[in-house]
GUGU-316427 format. One record per atom (N, C-alpha, C): atom name; x, y, z; chain; residue in one letter. Coordinates in steps of 0.05 Angstrom, whole numbers, padded with zeros to 5 digits. Layout:
BEGIN
+------+--------+--------+--------+-------+------+
! atom !   east !  north !     up ! kette ! rest !
+------+--------+--------+--------+-------+------+
!   CA !      X !      Y !      Z !     A !    A !
...
+------+--------+--------+--------+-------+------+
// end
This chain:
BEGIN
+------+--------+--------+--------+-------+------+
! atom !   east !  north !     up ! kette ! rest !
+------+--------+--------+--------+-------+------+
!    N !  00197 !  01565 !  00807 !     A !    M !
!   CA !  00200 !  01538 !  00805 !     A !    M !
!    C !  00178 !  01517 !  00795 !     A !    M !
!    N !  00195 !  01500 !  00789 !     A !    R !
!   CA !  00181 !  01480 !  00775 !     A !    R !
!    C !  00172 !  01460 !  00792 !     A !    R !
!    N !  00144 !  01451 !  00780 !     A !    S !
!   CA !  00128 !  01434 !  00793 !     A !    S !
!    C !  00133 !  01406 !  00786 !     A !    S !
!    N !  00127 !  01381 !  00808 !     A !    S !
!   CA !  00140 !  01359 !  00804 !     A !    S !
!    C !  00127 !  01340 !  00783 !     A !    S !
!    N !  00097 !  01360 !  00770 !     A !    N !
!   CA !  00086 !  01347 !  00757 !     A !    N !
!    C !  00087 !  01351 !  00723 !     A !    N !
!    N !  00114 !  01370 !  00721 !     A !    L !
!   CA !  00126 !  01369 !  00701 !     A !    L !
!    C !  00148 !  01351 !  00691 !     A !    L !
!    N !  00149 !  01340 !  00660 !     A !    A !
!   CA !  00160 !  01321 !  00643 !     A !    A !
!    C !  00180 !  01329 !  00622 !     A !    A !
!    N !  00202 !  01334 !  00610 !     A !    T !
!   CA !  00199 !  01336 !  00589 !     A !    T !
!    C !  00196 !  01313 !  00566 !     A !    T !
!    N !  00200 !  01317 !  00548 !     A !    V !
!   CA !  00197 !  01288 !  00526 !     A !    V !
!    C !  00216 !  01295 !  00513 !     A !    V !
!    N !  00222 !  01272 !  00506 !     A !    S !
!   CA !  00242 !  01266 !  00479 !     A !    S !
!    C !  00248 !  01250 !  00466 !     A !    S !
!    N !  00248 !  01252 !  00437 !     A !    T !
!   CA !  00244 !  01227 !  00420 !     A !    T !
!    C !  00272 !  01229 !  00404 !     A !    T !
!    N !  00282 !  01211 !  00389 !     A !    D !
!   CA !  00300 !  01206 !  00360 !     A !    D !
!    C !  00281 !  01211 !  00343 !     A !    D !
!    N !  00259 !  01202 !  00346 !     A !    Q !
!   CA !  00244 !  01204 !  00321 !     A !    Q !
!    C !  00234 !  01230 !  00308 !     A !    Q !
!    N !  00250 !  01246 !  00322 !     A !    A !
!   CA !  00240 !  01282 !  00312 !     A !    A !
!    C !  00270 !  01304 !  00318 !     A !    A !
!    N !  00275 !  01323 !  00310 !     A !    P !
!   CA !  00301 !  01325 !  00308 !     A !    P !
!    C !  00311 !  01338 !  00340 !     A !    P !
!    N !  00330 !  01325 !  00348 !     A !    G !
!   CA !  00331 !  01335 !  00374 !     A !    G !
!    C !  00337 !  01368 !  00383 !     A !    G !
!    N !  00328 !  01384 !  00401 !     A !    A !
!   CA !  00337 !  01417 !  00413 !     A !    A !
!    C !  00355 !  01424 !  00396 !     A !    A !
!    N !  00353 !  01448 !  00383 !     A !    I !
!   CA !  00387 !  01462 !  00378 !     A !    I !
!    C !  00392 !  01485 !  00388 !     A !    I !
!    N !  00384 !  01490 !  00421 !     A !    G !
!   CA !  00395 !  01506 !  00434 !     A !    G !
!    C !  00381 !  01486 !  00467 !     A !    G !
!    N !  00372 !  01504 !  00490 !     A !    P !
!   CA !  00372 !  01499 !  00516 !     A !    P !
!    C !  00336 !  01502 !  00519 !     A !    P !
!    N !  00331 !  01484 !  00515 !     A !    Y !
!   CA !  00298 !  01475 !  00510 !     A !    Y !
!    C !  00288 !  01448 !  00497 !     A !    Y !
!    N !  00271 !  01442 !  00515 !     A !    S !
!   CA !  00264 !  01413 !  00504 !     A !    S !
!    C !  00240 !  01404 !  00484 !     A !    S !
!    N !  00242 !  01384 !  00471 !     A !    Q !
!   CA !  00229 !  01375 !  00447 !     A !    Q !
!    C !  00197 !  01389 !  00461 !     A !    Q !
!    N !  00187 !  01378 !  00475 !     A !    A !
!   CA !  00160 !  01383 !  00499 !     A !    A !
!    C !  00168 !  01379 !  00525 !     A !    A !
!    N !  00152 !  01389 !  00537 !     A !    V !
!   CA !  00140 !  01396 !  00566 !     A !    V !
!    C !  00110 !  01383 !  00567 !     A !    V !
!    N !  00105 !  01367 !  00588 !     A !    K !
!   CA !  00079 !  01353 !  00591 !     A !    K !
!    C !  00077 !  01352 !  00627 !     A !    K !
!    N !  00043 !  01363 !  00634 !     A !    T !
!   CA !  00040 !  01362 !  00650 !     A !    T !
!    C !  00019 !  01340 !  00663 !     A !    T !
!    N !  00000 !  01342 !  00672 !     A !    D !
!   CA ! -00018 !  01316 !  00676 !     A !    D !
!    C ! -00039 !  01311 !  00658 !     A !    D !
!    N ! -00048 !  01330 !  00642 !     A !    T !
!   CA ! -00064 !  01342 !  00626 !     A !    T !
!    C ! -00061 !  01348 !  00595 !     A !    T !
!    N ! -00032 !  01365 !  00594 !     A !    L !
!   CA ! -00025 !  01378 !  00571 !     A !    L !
!    C !  00001 !  01371 !  00566 !     A !    L !
!    N !  00009 !  01377 !  00538 !     A !    V !
!   CA !  00035 !  01374 !  00523 !     A !    V !
!    C !  00041 !  01395 !  00509 !     A !    V !
!    N !  00063 !  01408 !  00515 !     A !    F !
!   CA !  00064 !  01442 !  00501 !     A !    F !
!    C !  00092 !  01426 !  00490 !     A !    F !
!    N !  00092 !  01424 !  00454 !     A !    V !
!   CA !  00113 !  01422 !  00441 !     A !    V !
!    C !  00125 !  01452 !  00427 !     A !    V !
!    N !  00151 !  01447 !  00427 !     A !    S !
!   CA !  00165 !  01471 !  00420 !     A !    S !
!    C !  00162 !  01471 !  00393 !     A !    S !
!    N !  00172 !  01498 !  00380 !     A !    G !
!   CA !  00170 !  01501 !  00347 !     A !    G !
!    C !  00190 !  01469 !  00331 !     A !    G !
!    N !  00176 !  01466 !  00312 !     A !    Q !
!   CA !  00189 !  01445 !  00305 !     A !    Q !
!    C !  00194 !  01458 !  00270 !     A !    Q !
!    N !  00222 !  01455 !  00263 !     A !    L !
!   CA !  00220 !  01457 !  00236 !     A !    L !
!    C !  00225 !  01434 !  00212 !     A !    L !
!    N !  00232 !  01438 !  00197 !     A !    A !
!   CA !  00225 !  01411 !  00174 !     A !    A !
!    C !  00259 !  01405 !  00174 !     A !    A !
!    N !  00270 !  01390 !  00197 !     A !    I !
!   CA !  00287 !  01381 !  00193 !     A !    I !
!    C !  00288 !  01343 !  00198 !     A !    I !
!    N !  00301 !  01329 !  00177 !     A !    V !
!   CA !  00301 !  01306 !  00183 !     A !    V !
!    C !  00321 !  01292 !  00200 !     A !    V !
!    N !  00303 !  01284 !  00223 !     A !    P !
!   CA !  00313 !  01268 !  00242 !     A !    P !
!    C !  00343 !  01256 !  00244 !     A !    P !
!    N !  00345 !  01237 !  00226 !     A !    A !
!   CA !  00361 !  01213 !  00220 !     A !    A !
!    C !  00388 !  01230 !  00214 !     A !    A !
!    N !  00384 !  01257 !  00198 !     A !    T !
!   CA !  00409 !  01263 !  00187 !     A !    T !
!    C !  00412 !  01297 !  00201 !     A !    T !
!    N !  00396 !  01306 !  00204 !     A !    G !
!   CA !  00398 !  01332 !  00216 !     A !    G !
!    C !  00385 !  01357 !  00197 !     A !    G !
!    N !  00385 !  01352 !  00176 !     A !    E !
!   CA !  00385 !  01368 !  00151 !     A !    E !
!    C !  00357 !  01377 !  00148 !     A !    E !
!    N !  00360 !  01405 !  00139 !     A !    L !
!   CA !  00333 !  01426 !  00134 !     A !    L !
!    C !  00324 !  01417 !  00106 !     A !    L !
!    N !  00300 !  01409 !  00096 !     A !    I !
!   CA !  00294 !  01409 !  00075 !     A !    I !
!    C !  00280 !  01431 !  00069 !     A !    I !
!    N !  00288 !  01437 !  00046 !     A !    T !
!   CA !  00280 !  01460 !  00028 !     A !    T !
!    C !  00270 !  01456 ! -00010 !     A !    T !
!    N !  00264 !  01436 ! -00007 !     A !    S !
!   CA !  00265 !  01432 ! -00040 !     A !    S !
!    C !  00238 !  01447 ! -00040 !     A !    S !
!    N !  00211 !  01440 ! -00028 !     A !    T !
!   CA !  00189 !  01454 ! -00037 !     A !    T !
!    C !  00180 !  01468 ! -00006 !     A !    T !
!    N !  00154 !  01494 ! -00003 !     A !    I !
!   CA !  00149 !  01492 !  00017 !     A !    I !
!    C !  00124 !  01472 !  00030 !     A !    I !
!    N !  00118 !  01454 !  00011 !     A !    R !
!   CA !  00098 !  01430 !  00017 !     A !    R !
!    C !  00110 !  01408 !  00030 !     A !    R !
!    N !  00136 !  01403 !  00021 !     A !    D !
!   CA !  00153 !  01387 !  00036 !     A !    D !
!    C !  00167 !  01398 !  00064 !     A !    D !
!    N !  00169 !  01425 !  00061 !     A !    E !
!   CA !  00183 !  01438 !  00094 !     A !    E !
!    C !  00165 !  01425 !  00103 !     A !    E !
!    N !  00133 !  01440 !  00098 !     A !    T !
!   CA !  00110 !  01442 !  00126 !     A !    T !
!    C !  00110 !  01409 !  00134 !     A !    T !
!    N !  00104 !  01391 !  00106 !     A !    R !
!   CA !  00103 !  01365 !  00118 !     A !    R !
!    C !  00118 !  01348 !  00140 !     A !    R !
!    N !  00149 !  01359 !  00133 !     A !    Q !
!   CA !  00169 !  01344 !  00154 !     A !    Q !
!    C !  00162 !  01356 !  00183 !     A !    Q !
!    N !  00163 !  01380 !  00176 !     A !    A !
!   CA !  00157 !  01400 !  00212 !     A !    A !
!    C !  00134 !  01381 !  00224 !     A !    A !
!    N !  00110 !  01374 !  00207 !     A !    L !
!   CA !  00087 !  01367 !  00222 !     A !    L !
!    C !  00091 !  01339 !  00226 !     A !    L !
!    N !  00113 !  01323 !  00216 !     A !    M !
!   CA !  00114 !  01290 !  00219 !     A !    M !
!    C !  00133 !  01292 !  00249 !     A !    M !
!    N !  00148 !  01318 !  00246 !     A !    N !
!   CA !  00160 !  01314 !  00273 !     A !    N !
!    C !  00141 !  01324 !  00300 !     A !    N !
!    N !  00124 !  01348 !  00295 !     A !    L !
!   CA !  00109 !  01340 !  00309 !     A !    L !
!    C !  00088 !  01327 !  00320 !     A !    L !
!    N !  00081 !  01310 !  00296 !     A !    K !
!   CA !  00074 !  01285 !  00308 !     A !    K !
!    C !  00086 !  01266 !  00322 !     A !    K !
!    N !  00106 !  01266 !  00316 !     A !    A !
!   CA !  00128 !  01238 !  00329 !     A !    A !
!    C !  00127 !  01245 !  00357 !     A !    A !
!    N !  00134 !  01274 !  00366 !     A !    I !
!   CA !  00140 !  01288 !  00402 !     A !    I !
!    C !  00112 !  01285 !  00402 !     A !    I !
!    N !  00091 !  01287 !  00398 !     A !    L !
!   CA !  00060 !  01284 !  00404 !     A !    L !
!    C !  00059 !  01255 !  00423 !     A !    L !
!    N !  00060 !  01233 !  00401 !     A !    I !
!   CA !  00057 !  01207 !  00399 !     A !    I !
!    C !  00081 !  01197 !  00426 !     A !    I !
!    N !  00103 !  01210 !  00423 !     A !    E !
!   CA !  00125 !  01198 !  00449 !     A !    E !
!    C !  00123 !  01213 !  00477 !     A !    E !
!    N !  00098 !  01236 !  00470 !     A !    A !
!   CA !  00092 !  01245 !  00493 !     A !    A !
!    C !  00062 !  01231 !  00513 !     A !    A !
!    N !  00048 !  01219 !  00493 !     A !    G !
!   CA !  00028 !  01202 !  00498 !     A !    G !
!    C ! -00002 !  01216 !  00494 !     A !    G !
!    N !  00005 !  01232 !  00465 !     A !    S !
!   CA ! -00021 !  01248 !  00459 !     A !    S !
!    C ! -00016 !  01241 !  00422 !     A !    S !
!    N ! -00043 !  01262 !  00410 !     A !    S !
!   CA ! -00029 !  01247 !  00374 !     A !    S !
!    C ! -00042 !  01278 !  00367 !     A !    S !
!    N ! -00038 !  01281 !  00340 !     A !    L !
!   CA ! -00045 !  01288 !  00328 !     A !    L !
!    C ! -00080 !  01309 !  00328 !     A !    L !
!    N ! -00097 !  01286 !  00336 !     A !    E !
!   CA ! -00125 !  01290 !  00341 !     A !    E !
!    C ! -00129 !  01297 !  00368 !     A !    E !
!    N ! -00113 !  01297 !  00385 !     A !    N !
!   CA ! -00111 !  01309 !  00409 !     A !    N !
!    C ! -00102 !  01348 !  00416 !     A !    N !
!    N ! -00091 !  01347 !  00387 !     A !    V !
!   CA ! -00084 !  01374 !  00381 !     A !    V !
!    C ! -00106 !  01406 !  00388 !     A !    V !
!    N ! -00101 !  01423 !  00410 !     A !    I !
!   CA ! -00116 !  01440 !  00417 !     A !    I !
!    C ! -00110 !  01460 !  00407 !     A !    I !
!    N ! -00082 !  01473 !  00390 !     A !    K !
!   CA ! -00081 !  01503 !  00388 !     A !    K !
!    C ! -00049 !  01494 !  00381 !     A !    K !
!    N ! -00044 !  01506 !  00354 !     A !    T !
!   CA ! -00024 !  01512 !  00336 !     A !    T !
!    C ! -00015 !  01543 !  00330 !     A !    T !
!    N !  00004 !  01543 !  00329 !     A !    T !
!   CA !  00012 !  01575 !  00326 !     A !    T !
!    C !  00038 !  01561 !  00296 !     A !    T !
!    N !  00033 !  01580 !  00274 !     A !    L !
!   CA !  00046 !  01578 !  00260 !     A !    L !
!    C !  00064 !  01594 !  00239 !     A !    L !
!    N !  00098 !  01592 !  00248 !     A !    F !
!   CA !  00106 !  01618 !  00240 !     A !    F !
!    C !  00119 !  01616 !  00213 !     A !    F !
!    N !  00107 !  01632 !  00193 !     A !    I !
!   CA !  00112 !  01629 !  00162 !     A !    I !
!    C !  00134 !  01656 !  00151 !     A !    I !
!    N !  00154 !  01642 !  00140 !     A !    A !
!   CA !  00171 !  01673 !  00136 !     A !    A !
!    C !  00164 !  01689 !  00108 !     A !    A !
!    N !  00147 !  01675 !  00087 !     A !    D !
!   CA !  00134 !  01688 !  00063 !     A !    D !
!    C !  00101 !  01677 !  00066 !     A !    D !
!    N !  00080 !  01701 !  00069 !     A !    M !
!   CA !  00063 !  01693 !  00077 !     A !    M !
!    C !  00046 !  01676 !  00037 !     A !    M !
!    N !  00058 !  01689 !  00023 !     A !    D !
!   CA !  00058 !  01690 ! -00003 !     A !    D !
!    C !  00058 !  01641 ! -00006 !     A !    D !
!    N !  00067 !  01636 !  00014 !     A !    D !
!   CA !  00067 !  01607 !  00016 !     A !    D !
!    C !  00042 !  01596 !  00034 !     A !    D !
!    N !  00023 !  01615 !  00042 !     A !    F !
!   CA !  00004 !  01615 !  00058 !     A !    F !
!    C ! -00014 !  01581 !  00046 !     A !    F !
!    N ! -00027 !  01599 !  00020 !     A !    P !
!   CA ! -00046 !  01567 !  00010 !     A !    P !
!    C ! -00032 !  01544 !  00010 !     A !    P !
!    N ! -00006 !  01532 ! -00003 !     A !    Q !
!   CA !  00011 !  01510 !  00002 !     A !    Q !
!    C !  00015 !  01507 !  00025 !     A !    Q !
!    N !  00021 !  01517 !  00051 !     A !    I !
!   CA !  00019 !  01504 !  00076 !     A !    I !
!    C ! -00004 !  01502 !  00088 !     A !    I !
!    N ! -00019 !  01518 !  00075 !     A !    N !
!   CA ! -00053 !  01500 !  00091 !     A !    N !
!    C ! -00059 !  01477 !  00082 !     A !    N !
!    N ! -00054 !  01472 !  00047 !     A !    E !
!   CA ! -00066 !  01453 !  00042 !     A !    E !
!    C ! -00053 !  01429 !  00049 !     A !    E !
!    N ! -00027 !  01424 !  00056 !     A !    V !
!   CA ! -00013 !  01412 !  00077 !     A !    V !
!    C ! -00021 !  01407 !  00102 !     A !    V !
!    N ! -00020 !  01429 !  00111 !     A !    Y !
!   CA ! -00033 !  01422 !  00143 !     A !    Y !
!    C ! -00063 !  01411 !  00141 !     A !    Y !
!    N ! -00074 !  01422 !  00127 !     A !    G !
!   CA ! -00104 !  01410 !  00120 !     A !    G !
!    C ! -00105 !  01377 !  00116 !     A !    G !
!    N ! -00085 !  01363 !  00113 !     A !    K !
!   CA ! -00081 !  01337 !  00110 !     A !    K !
!    C ! -00073 !  01320 !  00140 !     A !    K !
!    N ! -00067 !  01334 !  00161 !     A !    F !
!   CA ! -00057 !  01333 !  00179 !     A !    F !
!    C ! -00082 !  01337 !  00199 !     A !    F !
!    N ! -00092 !  01354 !  00197 !     A !    F !
!   CA ! -00111 !  01364 !  00207 !     A !    F !
!    C ! -00141 !  01359 !  00198 !     A !    F !
!    N ! -00144 !  01339 !  00187 !     A !    P !
!   CA ! -00177 !  01333 !  00169 !     A !    P !
!    C ! -00203 !  01351 !  00184 !     A !    P !
!    N ! -00206 !  01336 !  00205 !     A !    A !
!   CA ! -00228 !  01338 !  00215 !     A !    A !
!    C ! -00225 !  01354 !  00246 !     A !    A !
!    N ! -00249 !  01375 !  00256 !     A !    D !
!   CA ! -00244 !  01389 !  00277 !     A !    D !
!    C ! -00213 !  01394 !  00283 !     A !    D !
!    N ! -00210 !  01417 !  00267 !     A !    A !
!   CA ! -00175 !  01423 !  00266 !     A !    A !
!    C ! -00179 !  01446 !  00286 !     A !    A !
!    N ! -00146 !  01452 !  00301 !     A !    P !
!   CA ! -00142 !  01464 !  00324 !     A !    P !
!    C ! -00152 !  01489 !  00322 !     A !    P !
!    N ! -00152 !  01502 !  00343 !     A !    A !
!   CA ! -00152 !  01540 !  00345 !     A !    A !
!    C ! -00129 !  01536 !  00331 !     A !    A !
!    N ! -00116 !  01564 !  00312 !     A !    R !
!   CA ! -00091 !  01567 !  00302 !     A !    R !
!    C ! -00083 !  01595 !  00299 !     A !    R !
!    N ! -00061 !  01599 !  00301 !     A !    A !
!   CA ! -00056 !  01627 !  00295 !     A !    A !
!    C ! -00024 !  01627 !  00273 !     A !    A !
!    N ! -00025 !  01648 !  00260 !     A !    C !
!   CA ! -00004 !  01641 !  00231 !     A !    C !
!    C !  00007 !  01675 !  00241 !     A !    C !
!    N !  00037 !  01670 !  00233 !     A !    V !
!   CA !  00050 !  01695 !  00238 !     A !    V !
!    C !  00068 !  01699 !  00223 !     A !    V !
!    N !  00067 !  01718 !  00211 !     A !    E !
!   CA !  00091 !  01717 !  00187 !     A !    E !
!    C !  00118 !  01738 !  00212 !     A !    E !
!    N !  00139 !  01715 !  00197 !     A !    V !
!   CA !  00173 !  01722 !  00219 !     A !    V !
!    C !  00185 !  01732 !  00193 !     A !    V !
!    N !  00202 !  01745 !  00198 !     A !    S !
!   CA !  00229 !  01758 !  00181 !     A !    S !
!    C !  00247 !  01735 !  00186 !     A !    S !
!    N !  00259 !  01718 !  00200 !     A !    C !
!   CA !  00276 !  01696 !  00198 !     A !    C !
!    C !  00264 !  01680 !  00215 !     A !    C !
!    N !  00270 !  01648 !  00209 !     A !    L !
!   CA !  00271 !  01631 !  00226 !     A !    L !
!    C !  00297 !  01612 !  00234 !     A !    L !
!    N !  00296 !  01602 !  00253 !     A !    P !
!   CA !  00325 !  01593 !  00259 !     A !    P !
!    C !  00336 !  01562 !  00220 !     A !    P !
!    N !  00362 !  01566 !  00220 !     A !    K !
!   CA !  00370 !  01559 !  00196 !     A !    K !
!    C !  00359 !  01563 !  00173 !     A !    K !
!    N !  00343 !  01591 !  00170 !     A !    N !
!   CA !  00331 !  01605 !  00146 !     A !    N !
!    C !  00305 !  01589 !  00139 !     A !    N !
!    N !  00297 !  01564 !  00162 !     A !    A !
!   CA !  00276 !  01553 !  00141 !     A !    A !
!    C !  00246 !  01574 !  00135 !     A !    A !
!    N !  00225 !  01563 !  00130 !     A !    R !
!   CA !  00204 !  01581 !  00119 !     A !    R !
!    C !  00184 !  01572 !  00133 !     A !    R !
!    N !  00185 !  01556 !  00146 !     A !    F !
!   CA !  00154 !  01542 !  00170 !     A !    F !
!    C !  00168 !  01543 !  00193 !     A !    F !
!    N !  00150 !  01536 !  00211 !     A !    E !
!   CA !  00160 !  01527 !  00242 !     A !    E !
!    C !  00130 !  01526 !  00254 !     A !    E !
!    N !  00125 !  01495 !  00265 !     A !    V !
!   CA !  00093 !  01501 !  00276 !     A !    V !
!    C !  00103 !  01490 !  00306 !     A !    V !
!    N !  00088 !  01504 !  00329 !     A !    E !
!   CA !  00087 !  01497 !  00354 !     A !    E !
!    C !  00059 !  01489 !  00363 !     A !    E !
!    N !  00059 !  01469 !  00383 !     A !    A !
!   CA !  00028 !  01462 !  00394 !     A !    A !
!    C !  00021 !  01452 !  00421 !     A !    A !
!    N !  00000 !  01459 !  00427 !     A !    V !
!   CA ! -00008 !  01451 !  00458 !     A !    V !
!    C ! -00034 !  01422 !  00449 !     A !    V !
!    N ! -00031 !  01406 !  00463 !     A !    A !
!   CA ! -00047 !  01382 !  00455 !     A !    A !
!    C ! -00059 !  01369 !  00488 !     A !    A !
!    N ! -00074 !  01362 !  00483 !     A !    L !
!   CA ! -00084 !  01340 !  00509 !     A !    L !
!    C ! -00067 !  01320 !  00513 !     A !    L !
!    N ! -00061 !  01305 !  00530 !     A !    L !
!   CA ! -00054 !  01282 !  00539 !     A !    L !
!    C ! -00078 !  01258 !  00537 !     A !    L !
!    N ! -00068 !  01239 !  00525 !     A !    Q !
!   CA ! -00087 !  01210 !  00522 !     A !    Q !
!    C ! -00094 !  01206 !  00554 !     A !    Q !
!    N ! -00126 !  01201 !  00552 !     A !    P !
!   CA ! -00138 !  01201 !  00582 !     A !    P !
!    C ! -00127 !  01169 !  00593 !     A !    P !
+------+--------+--------+--------+-------+------+
// end
């Protein structure tokens, strides 16, 4: 049973869902952002040039959804990173650190065998809503 305090979040500044899910769902105090790939919102194309570029675009998509929800990267309390090849971890970490330079959120990194669209990186997050 869905609570009346739940609301879906959608923005054209991030790629639309490619399945039966919402970009994010928010409660009175939290926003839960679905996994974001490095898809360019304007074209629907996946960035595949470098893992740094792929990570950057996925995090930009996350940021856009958080802003639409009334939150920000500074309010993220937990992220989960899905990585197709842990050899990419140092480059991913480098880019990730630029988005979360201080007071980084809790984080899990999981190596996976395959991601949608053959992406190499996906990020999901939970954040506090702005007071």
